[in-house]
C-alpha positions in Angstrom: 95.0 -101.7 41.4 92.6 -102.5 44.3 91.6 -98.9 44.6 90.3 -98.8 41.0 88.7 -102.3 41.1 84.9 -102.5 40.7 82.7 -105.5 41.3 81.1 -108.2 39.2 78.6 -110.5 40.9 76.4 -113.5 40.2 73.2 -111.7 41.4 71.9 -108.4 42.5 69.6 -106.8 45.1 67.9 -103.4 45.1 68.0 -101.2 48.2 64.3 -100.3 48.9 65.3 -96.9 50.4 67.3 -95.4 47.5 66.5 -97.8 44.6 70.2 -98.5 43.8 71.2 -102.0 42.8 74.0 -103.7 44.7 75.9 -107.0 44.3 74.7 -110.3 45.8 75.8 -113.9 45.8 79.4 -114.6 44.7 81.4 -111.5 44.0 84.5 -111.0 41.8 86.9 -108.1 41.2 86.6 -106.4 37.9 88.6 -103.7 36.1 86.4 -101.3 34.1 86.9 -101.5 30.4 87.7 -105.2 30.5 85.4 -108.1 29.7 86.8 -110.5 32.3 87.2 -110.6 36.1 90.6 -110.2 37.8 90.7 -114.0 38.2 90.1 -114.5 34.4 86.4 -115.4 34.2 84.5 -114.1 31.2 81.7 -111.8 32.3 79.4 -112.8 29.6 80.0 -116.6 29.7 79.8 -116.7 33.5 76.6 -114.6 33.5 78.1 -112.0 35.9 76.6 -108.6 36.3 78.8 -105.5 36.4 78.6 -102.9 39.3 80.9 -100.0 38.3 79.5 -97.9 41.1 80.6 -100.3 43.8 84.2 -100.6 44.9 86.0 -103.8 45.8 86.4 -102.7 49.5 82.7 -102.1 49.8 81.8 -105.8 49.3 84.2 -107.3 51.8 82.0 -109.1 54.4 84.2 -108.0 57.4 84.2 -104.3 56.6 82.2 -103.5 53.5 79.1 -101.3 53.5 77.4 -103.0 50.5 78.0 -106.6 51.7 74.6 -107.4 53.1 73.7 -109.9 50.4 77.2 -111.1 49.5 77.5 -114.8 50.1 81.1 -115.5 48.9 84.1 -113.6 47.7 86.3 -115.1 45.0 89.5 -116.2 46.7 91.6 -115.6 43.6 90.3 -112.1 43.1 90.8 -111.3 46.8 94.5 -112.5 46.5 95.1 -110.6 43.3 93.6 -107.4 44.7 95.7 -107.5 47.9 93.8 -109.6 50.3 95.3 -109.8 53.8 98.2 -112.2 53.7 98.3 -112.9 57.5 94.7 -114.2 57.3 94.6 -118.0 57.3 91.7 -120.1 56.3 92.5 -122.7 58.9 93.6 -122.9 62.5 95.8 -125.4 64.2 93.9 -127.2 66.9 96.5 -129.5 68.5 100.0 -128.4 67.6 102.8 -130.9 67.7 105.4 -130.4 70.4 
């Protein structure tokens, strides 16, 4: 499922070198042929733009090649599309004995 997932985003930017538009702002996973994101948001009601030419892996901030303007990745979409399970959003500072 993650291999075929495209991207829907709140905003876009255009690369000045090649003139292709890329996602910016908050990004969500999107299956082509559907009118909603993987997490269930309606594309039209949420005002999200579709990017069928950009894959889900390409917008991940830690490894993606089109993630320059991405500010946030939807947590629910990341989990549904196979986000890393060993990655924690918190760290223990002073563990109990």
